[in-house]
N, C-alpha and C positions, 0 to 999 in steps of 0.2 A: 540714609537718606540724605539728599543735596539740596539745600534751599538757594536759590540763586537770584539777583537782582541786577540790572544793568543800566547804569547812567549812560550819558553820551559818551564820554571819554574815559570811563573807566567801569569794570565789571567787578562784583562782588559776589563770591559763591561760599556756602557754608555746609561743611560736613561735619556733624558733630560739634565739637569744641573748637575746629579750627575753620579760620575765616581767611578765604584766599581773595587778595585784592590785586586787579590785573590792570596796569595801563594799558587802554586799548585805543590807541594811536597808530597802530603799526607802519601806516602809510607815510608817517613823518617820524619815524624812528621814536614813537611815544613821546616827543616833544613837549615841554610844558606850554600851555597858553592860559589864560585868564579862567576859561571854564574848567580844565582840567584840575588847576589848582583849587577852585572852588568845590570842585567834587571831592576832591582827596579830603580837603579841610572838613567839608560837612560829614563825609564818613567817619572820620576819625574821631570828630568831636560826638558823633553819634554812639559810638560803641560803649555800651552800658558798663558802668563801673561795677563790679562784682557780679557780672552777667555771666551767660552762659559761653561768651567767647573767651578762648584759655590761651590761644596763639593765633598770631596773623601771620601768612605768607604773602610778601608782595614780590610782584614779578612784572614782566613787561611781555606783552602780544609782539609776535614776530621775532625778528633777528636781533633787535637790540632792547636792552632794558630801558633806558632813557638818554635821549642824545642832548639833553639841555633844554634850551628856550626854542620855541616855533619860532619860524622867520617872520611869520606874517606878524604876530605879537611885536617881535623885535623892531619890524619896519614900524608898526605904530608907536613904541618907545621912543623912537627917534624924535617923533613931534610933541612927545609930553613936556609939559612944564615941569620944573622941579617939585611942584606940589603934587602933581599927579603922578609924578615917578615915586615919590614916598609912599604914597597912598597904594600904589602897585605893590612895591617892594612889601610894605607892612602886612597886605594879603598874603604875600608868599611867606614871610616868615612866620604868620600865625598857622599856615598850613603845616610847615616844617616843625613847628613845636606841638601842634597838635598830635601829630604822628610820634615826635620824641618822646612824649609826657603821656604815651598810651599806658594804662595799668597793667598790659600785657604785653609778652615779648613779640617783637616784630622781625622777621627772618626776612631779610631780603636775598632774592633768588638772582643773581646779577648774570646776565649772558650778553655778548656783543660788545656793550659800551656802556659806560656810565660817565657821562661829561656834564662839566657845569653844574647846573642844578641836579643833573642825574647823579653826580657823584655826591652832591649834597643830599639828596634823598639816600643814598646808600650810607651815608654817615649819620642819618636820623633813626637808621634801624637798629635795634640791639645786637643782632648776629647777621653776618652776610656770608653766604655761600657765593663763590664765582667760579664760573667758566674758566680754564687755566688760560684760554685765548681772551677774555675780556679786557678791554682798554679801559683805562680811568684816566681822569684828567680835571682838574679845576682851572678850566682853559678861559677864565673871563678876560685875563690881561693881554691874551691874544687880540681881543676885540676891543681894546682900551678902557674896559672897565673892571672891576674887582669882584671877587666872591663875597660880598660883604653879607648879605643876608643869610648865606649857607657856613658862614665862619665859625658862629657859636657851635655848630654840630661837628663841623670837620676839625675844628681844634681838639675837641673835647676826645676826638677819636686819635687823630695823627700827631698832636701836640705841636710845639713851636717850630722845632727844627725843620721838621717835613714841611710843614706850614710856609716857612722862609723859602724854601727850595722850589715847592710846587705852585704856591699863589704867586711867587714872584716871575717865574718864567712861564706859567700858562702850560709848561710841557705835558703830554701824556705819558703815561706809566701803564706797566704790565700788572696782573693780577698778583703775581708774587711778590712784585714791589709794593702792591696796597695791602698784601697778607703782613710783609714786613714791618710796616709804618702802622699797621692796627685799623685800616679801614676795613678790612676783610679778615675772615678767620678762618675761612677754609677755602683752598683750590683747589678743584678737581676737574677731571675730564666732562666735557659736556654731557656725555651719557650718564655721568654719576653725579649730576646735579640734583635730581629729583631724590635719588636714595640719601644723598646727603642732608638735603634739607628735612627729609622725613626722620633722619635721625635725631636731628636736632628737636624737631617736634616731639618725637618719643620722651626725649630727655625733660622737656618742657611740662608734658602731660604727667611725667612721674614726680613731679614736684609740686608742694602746696601753692595753689594760686595766689591764695592772701599772702603767703612768702614772698613769693615772686614781686607782686605789686609793691609789698613795703621795701624789698631789696632795691627795686628800680628806683624808688623814690628816695632812697638813703644815698644811693651813689652823688647825685648832683650836691647833695647836703655835706658829704664830707670829702669828695674830691679837692685835692690841693689845698687842703686845710690841716694843719699840724694837729696831731691826735690830742692834744690838751685842750684843743678850743672845743671839740667836738665831743669830749666826753659825756656831758650829759645827753646829748642827742643819741650816741649810741647807745649808751646803757639804757635809757628808757625804751629804745626801738627793740633790743633783744629782750628787755622785760616783759614788752608789751605781746610781743609774740609768744614767750613761753607760758604765760597765761591764757591765751587766747585759746579758743576750742580746736583751730585748727593745729597749732602749736602743740597742744595737750594730746591731740590724735596722733600727730606724727611721731611724738617723742614715745607715746605708748607701743605705736606700730612697731617701732624701731626695736625697742626692748622686747617685745612679744613674739619678734621674728614674724611680723606678717605685713601684708601692705596695707598702707594708709587708705582710707575710705576714698580719697580723690583719686585713686589709681582704679577705681572699680567703674569710672564713669566714662572710658575711652576703650 
C-alpha cells in the first residue's frame, strides 16, 4: 500500500518503510524558493524518530534534480537588507541541517543537474546515486556570492582541497568527478538509476534501524578528531549497542545463522 501527500512544492509518498520525497517544481527545474525550503524543513522535522520510516529517497520531478535558487526568489534577495538576508539564509541552513540529521538514511537520486543549493542538497544526503550525464556545481561565485550555507555539508563530503577548486571557480563538473571527490557514491546510466537506488534501499532495510541511527549520529562526533580524544565516546557507543535489544537480536541472529527480526518487516 502506498500512502501519499502533496504540499505545494514537494510531494511525499510512503510505501511500507520507504518514504519518497520529490521536489515538485519541474517548470523551474526544481529551483529553491522560500516556500520549498519551508516545506522541506517541515517534512524533515516531522519524520518521527524511531518510527516506521526506515529510509528516504529524495529526487526531483522532471528533467533536473535541483538547479539551485529560483530567479524570482533571487530578484527579491537583491532588495533585502543584511538582516533580512541573514534571516533568509538561516532558514535555508535549518532546512539542510534537518535533512542532514535525520536518523534514517537519505538516498539522493540525482539526474540532470544539481547546482548551487541543489549540490548542497545532494551533499546533505547520506548516499547519492547519479545519472552518468548529470552535472554538478557549487556555482555561487559566478554570481558574486559564496556557497556559505551549504559549506558545512559540502565540506564534510568533498574535503578542503576539492572545495578550494570548486568553491573558488564556481565551475561545473561531471558525475564521475563528483564520485571521485565523494559527493556521489554511484554513477550509472539513466536507465539504471532506480535499480541502483533500490539496491541501496535493500541494504539499508537489511541493517538494524537503531544501529543505523546511532552510526549516523556517531560520524560527526568522531570525524576529524584523534582517536584518543573520542575513546570514551566510541567505547560507550558500542557498549550501548551490544546490550541493546536490537544489538542482542542481531548478534544472536548471526550466531544462529538466521535473519534478524527487522528483516521480516519489508
